C-alpha positions as CSV (number, residue, x, y, z in Angstrom):
1,M,0.0,0.0,0.0
2,L,2.9,2.3,0.7
3,A,4.2,1.9,-2.9
4,Y,0.7,2.6,-4.2
5,T,0.4,5.7,-2.1
6,I,3.8,7.1,-3.3
7,R,2.9,6.3,-6.9
8,R,-0.4,8.2,-6.6
9,I,1.3,11.2,-5.0
10,L,3.9,11.3,-7.8
11,T,1.2,11.1,-10.5
12,A,-0.7,13.9,-8.8
13,I,2.2,16.4,-9.2
14,P,1.8,16.9,-13.0
15,L,-2.0,17.0,-12.5
16,L,-1.6,19.8,-10.0
17,A,0.8,21.6,-12.3
18,L,-1.8,21.5,-15.1
19,V,-4.5,22.8,-12.7
20,S,-2.2,25.7,-11.7
21,V,-1.7,26.7,-15.3
22,L,-5.4,26.6,-16.2
23,C,-6.4,28.4,-13.0
24,F,-3.8,31.1,-13.5
25,A,-4.9,31.7,-17.0
26,I,-8.6,31.9,-16.0
27,V,-7.8,34.2,-13.0
28,A,-5.6,36.5,-15.2
29,S,-8.4,36.7,-17.8
30,L,-10.8,38.3,-15.3
31,P,-11.5,42.0,-16.2
32,G,-9.6,44.5,-14.2
33,D,-7.1,44.1,-11.4
34,Y,-6.6,45.3,-7.9
35,L,-5.3,48.7,-8.9
36,D,-8.3,49.3,-11.2
37,L,-10.6,49.0,-8.2
38,L,-8.5,51.4,-6.1
39,A,-7.6,54.0,-8.8
40,A,-9.0,57.3,-7.6
41,P,-10.3,59.8,-10.2
42,T,-7.4,62.1,-9.4
43,M,-4.8,59.3,-9.8
44,S,-2.7,60.0,-12.9
45,A,-2.1,57.3,-15.5
46,E,1.7,57.5,-14.8
47,S,1.2,56.8,-11.1
48,L,-1.1,54.0,-11.9
49,A,1.4,52.5,-14.4
50,K,4.2,52.8,-11.9
51,R,2.4,51.1,-9.2
52,R,1.3,48.3,-11.6
53,S,4.9,47.8,-12.5
54,E,6.0,47.6,-8.9
55,I,3.8,44.7,-8.2
56,G,4.4,43.0,-11.5
57,L,1.0,43.4,-13.1
58,D,2.4,44.8,-16.3
59,Q,4.5,41.7,-17.1
60,P,3.5,39.1,-19.7
61,L,1.3,36.2,-18.4
62,A,4.0,33.6,-18.7
63,I,6.5,35.7,-16.7
64,R,3.9,36.3,-14.0
65,Y,3.1,32.6,-13.8
66,L,6.8,31.6,-13.5
67,G,7.2,34.2,-10.8
68,W,4.2,32.9,-8.9
69,L,5.5,29.3,-9.4
70,E,8.8,30.3,-7.9
71,Q,7.0,31.6,-4.8
72,V,5.0,28.3,-4.6
73,V,8.2,26.3,-4.6
74,R,9.5,28.4,-1.7
75,G,6.2,27.6,0.1
76,N,4.7,31.1,0.5
77,F,2.4,31.4,-2.6
78,G,3.5,35.1,-3.0
79,N,2.1,38.1,-1.2
80,S,-1.4,39.5,-1.2
81,V,-1.6,42.7,-3.2
82,A,-4.4,44.0,-0.9
83,A,-3.2,43.1,2.6
84,G,0.6,43.1,1.8
85,K,1.0,39.8,3.7
86,P,2.1,36.4,2.6
87,V,-0.8,34.4,1.1
88,A,0.1,31.3,3.1
89,E,-0.3,33.4,6.3
90,L,-3.7,34.7,5.3
91,I,-5.0,31.3,4.3
92,G,-3.4,29.6,7.4
93,N,-5.3,32.0,9.7
94,R,-8.6,31.0,8.1
95,L,-8.0,27.2,7.9
96,L,-9.1,26.4,11.5
97,P,-12.5,28.1,11.3
98,T,-13.2,26.4,7.9
99,F,-12.0,22.9,8.9
100,S,-13.9,23.0,12.2
101,L,-17.1,24.0,10.3
102,M,-16.5,21.4,7.6
103,G,-15.5,18.6,10.0
104,L,-18.4,19.0,12.3
105,S,-20.8,19.3,9.3
106,L,-19.4,16.0,7.9
107,L,-19.8,14.3,11.3
108,V,-23.4,15.5,11.6
109,S,-24.2,14.4,8.0
110,L,-22.8,10.9,8.6
111,A,-24.4,10.6,12.0
112,I,-27.8,11.2,10.4
113,A,-27.3,9.6,7.0
114,I,-25.9,6.2,8.0
115,P,-28.5,5.0,10.5
116,L,-31.3,6.6,8.5
117,G,-30.1,5.0,5.3
118,I,-30.0,1.6,6.9
119,L,-33.4,2.0,8.5
120,T,-35.1,3.2,5.3
121,A,-33.6,0.3,3.4
122,V,-34.7,-2.3,5.9
123,K,-38.2,-0.7,6.1
124,A,-38.4,0.2,2.4
125,N,-41.6,1.8,1.2
126,G,-42.7,2.4,4.8
127,L,-43.7,5.6,6.4
128,L,-40.2,6.4,7.6
129,D,-38.9,5.8,4.1
130,H,-41.4,8.2,2.5
131,I,-40.7,10.9,5.1
132,S,-36.9,10.4,4.7
133,T,-37.1,10.6,0.9
134,S,-39.2,13.7,1.0
135,L,-36.8,15.4,3.4
136,A,-33.8,14.3,1.3
137,Y,-35.2,15.8,-1.8
138,L,-35.9,18.9,0.1
139,G,-32.4,19.1,1.4
140,V,-30.8,18.5,-2.0
141,S,-33.1,21.0,-3.8
142,V,-33.0,23.9,-1.3
143,P,-29.7,26.0,-1.8
144,T,-27.6,26.5,1.3
145,F,-27.9,30.3,1.1
146,F,-31.7,30.1,1.4
147,S,-31.7,27.5,4.2
148,G,-29.0,29.6,6.0
149,L,-31.2,32.7,5.9
150,L,-34.2,30.7,7.0
151,A,-32.3,29.2,9.9
152,I,-31.2,32.7,10.9
153,Y,-34.8,34.0,10.8
154,L,-36.1,31.1,12.8
155,F,-33.4,30.4,15.4
156,A,-31.8,33.8,15.7
157,V,-34.5,36.4,15.0
158,T,-37.8,34.7,15.9
159,F,-36.8,32.5,18.8
160,N,-33.5,34.2,19.8
161,L,-31.9,30.8,20.6
162,L,-28.6,31.0,18.7
163,P,-26.4,33.8,17.3
164,S,-26.9,34.7,13.7
165,G,-23.2,35.0,12.7
166,L,-19.5,35.4,13.4
167,M,-17.3,32.8,15.1
168,E,-17.5,34.3,18.6
169,T,-19.2,37.0,20.6
170,P,-17.1,40.3,20.1
171,G,-15.0,41.2,23.1
172,R,-15.7,37.9,24.9
173,G,-12.5,36.1,24.1
174,F,-12.2,32.3,23.7
175,D,-15.2,30.4,25.2
176,L,-15.9,26.9,24.0
177,V,-19.6,27.1,24.7
178,D,-19.8,30.4,22.9
179,R,-17.9,28.9,19.9
180,L,-20.2,25.9,19.7
181,R,-23.3,28.2,19.8
182,H,-21.9,30.2,16.9
183,L,-21.1,26.9,15.1
184,A,-24.6,25.5,15.5
185,L,-26.4,27.2,12.7
186,P,-23.8,26.9,9.9
187,V,-23.2,23.3,10.9
188,M,-26.9,22.6,10.9
189,V,-27.3,24.0,7.4
190,L,-24.3,22.2,5.9
191,G,-25.0,19.0,7.8
192,F,-28.6,18.8,6.7
193,H,-27.6,19.4,3.1
194,G,-24.9,16.7,3.3
195,A,-27.2,14.2,5.1
196,A,-29.8,14.5,2.4
197,I,-27.2,13.4,-0.2
198,Y,-25.6,10.6,1.9
199,T,-28.9,9.2,3.0
200,R,-30.0,8.4,-0.5
201,Y,-26.7,6.8,-1.4
202,M,-26.7,4.7,1.8
203,R,-30.3,3.6,1.3
204,S,-29.8,2.6,-2.4
205,S,-26.5,0.8,-1.6
206,M,-28.1,-1.0,1.4
207,L,-31.1,-2.1,-0.7
208,E,-28.8,-3.6,-3.3
209,V,-26.8,-5.5,-0.7
210,L,-29.9,-6.8,1.1
211,R,-31.0,-8.5,-2.2
212,Q,-27.7,-10.5,-2.3
213,D,-27.8,-14.3,-1.8
214,Y,-25.4,-14.3,1.2
215,V,-27.8,-12.0,3.1
216,R,-30.7,-14.4,2.4
217,T,-28.5,-17.3,3.4
218,A,-27.7,-15.6,6.7
219,H,-31.4,-15.1,7.4
220,A,-32.1,-18.7,6.5
221,K,-29.4,-19.9,9.0
222,G,-31.3,-18.1,11.8
223,I,-28.8,-15.3,12.4
224,P,-30.5,-12.4,14.2
225,A,-31.7,-9.7,11.8
226,Q,-29.8,-7.0,13.6
227,R,-26.5,-8.9,13.2
228,V,-27.2,-9.6,9.6
229,Y,-27.8,-5.9,8.8
230,L,-24.9,-4.5,10.8
231,R,-22.2,-7.1,10.4
232,H,-22.9,-8.6,7.0
233,A,-24.8,-6.0,4.9
234,F,-23.6,-2.7,6.3
235,R,-19.9,-3.1,5.6
236,N,-20.5,-3.9,1.9
237,A,-23.0,-1.2,1.6
238,L,-20.5,1.3,2.9
239,V,-18.3,1.0,-0.2
240,S,-20.4,3.3,-2.3
241,V,-20.5,5.9,0.6
242,V,-16.7,5.8,0.8
243,T,-16.6,6.7,-2.9
244,L,-18.8,9.7,-2.2
245,L,-16.7,10.7,0.8
246,G,-13.7,11.1,-1.6
247,M,-15.5,14.2,-2.9
248,A,-16.8,15.3,0.5
249,V,-14.0,17.9,1.1
250,P,-14.4,19.9,-2.1
251,S,-18.2,19.7,-1.9
252,L,-18.2,20.8,1.7
253,L,-15.7,23.6,0.9
254,S,-17.9,24.8,-2.0
255,G,-20.9,24.8,0.4
256,A,-18.8,26.6,3.0
257,V,-18.1,29.4,0.6
258,I,-21.8,30.4,0.6
259,T,-22.5,29.4,4.2
260,E,-19.5,31.5,5.5
261,Q,-20.9,34.5,3.6
262,V,-24.4,34.1,5.1
263,F,-23.1,33.6,8.6
264,S,-20.1,36.0,8.4
265,W,-17.9,33.1,9.3
266,P,-14.2,34.1,9.0
267,G,-13.0,31.1,7.0
268,V,-11.3,30.3,3.7
269,G,-14.6,30.5,1.7
270,R,-15.3,34.1,2.8
271,L,-11.6,35.0,2.1
272,L,-12.0,33.6,-1.4
273,V,-15.1,35.7,-2.1
274,D,-13.5,38.8,-0.7
275,S,-10.3,38.2,-2.8
276,V,-12.3,37.6,-6.0
277,N,-14.3,40.8,-5.4
278,G,-11.1,42.7,-4.6
279,R,-9.1,41.1,-7.6
280,D,-6.5,39.8,-5.1
281,F,-5.3,37.2,-7.5
282,P,-2.4,35.7,-5.5
283,V,-4.9,34.8,-2.7
284,V,-7.4,33.4,-5.2
285,M,-4.6,31.2,-6.7
286,G,-3.5,30.1,-3.3
287,I,-7.0,29.0,-2.3
288,T,-7.6,27.3,-5.6
289,M,-4.5,25.2,-5.3
290,L,-5.4,24.3,-1.7
291,V,-8.8,23.0,-3.0
292,A,-7.0,21.1,-5.8
293,V,-4.7,19.4,-3.2
294,L,-7.7,18.6,-1.0
295,V,-9.5,17.0,-4.0
296,V,-6.4,14.8,-4.8
297,A,-6.0,13.9,-1.1
298,G,-9.7,13.1,-0.7
299,N,-9.7,10.7,-3.6
300,L,-6.5,9.0,-2.4
301,L,-8.0,8.6,1.0
302,A,-11.1,7.1,-0.4
303,D,-9.1,4.6,-2.4
304,L,-7.1,3.6,0.7
305,L,-10.3,3.2,2.7
306,Y,-11.6,0.7,0.1
307,S,-9.1,-1.8,1.4
308,V,-10.3,-1.2,5.0
309,V,-14.0,-1.5,4.2
310,D,-13.7,-4.3,1.6
311,P,-11.0,-7.0,2.5
312,R,-11.0,-8.1,-1.2
313,V,-9.4,-4.9,-2.3
314,R,-5.7,-4.9,-2.1
315,Y,-3.1,-2.4,-3.5
316,S,0.3,-3.9,-4.4
């Protein structure tokens, strides 16, 4: 497995290089730049051109890309043109809020989806199955920005149970209970959306496994139903969910971009939106490459988990 992992990492390097080229070209093709947004009416064309030359925006695209790539090799991803700080530092300060939001949302999604998917498969076409299916379609169909605003209206405005935004109460300092209260609404929104997706996959996979001959044989031998479902069927049904988990990180991050804006959460997603609006291209490139690395890592982790879930899978 170690050799397989190393081989996958080595093959990911040219893929990430290709992604960086395409993303850099797309970002550079956006109309305007940081100085265009800041240029005052009284600012002369000479002053604007001088400032653009100082930060390298007047250079050809290939030269700018090579300069950015040199910074990446050094591990700092360049400097933000808006904040004047290293991009790695800006992103690093936002990783913990985003990963805490994504991690708790994923746990909530799986905690709901796995048992509910098993129950609805075992009791297929029953009342619970119909209710779960309706809620799953609702969760998939409703965009997170709408469900986020609805959650704020209900739990923060109407009933005043939870804070409507930010990561902590201003001026209060670190307080675990306060942090968890601020996490509750965005985690609820992302977790419900993820649970709606995973429940349907878990149900369909479990239904397919329950129709297999070995499950019927286990029932015929008199093995208790609970043991058949949890020890024989569940592990094989989990294979398709593991495949979906390989894309969980990018899908959660894309959902977090919207959710962080709605709840004013100081994470990477909000930094990305602010950087795009401010034409802070080094920060946009840094976050884009971070997402690309997470996609590659997520798929590699899913492949490795196959051998844990299914003993027949071996990497040599």
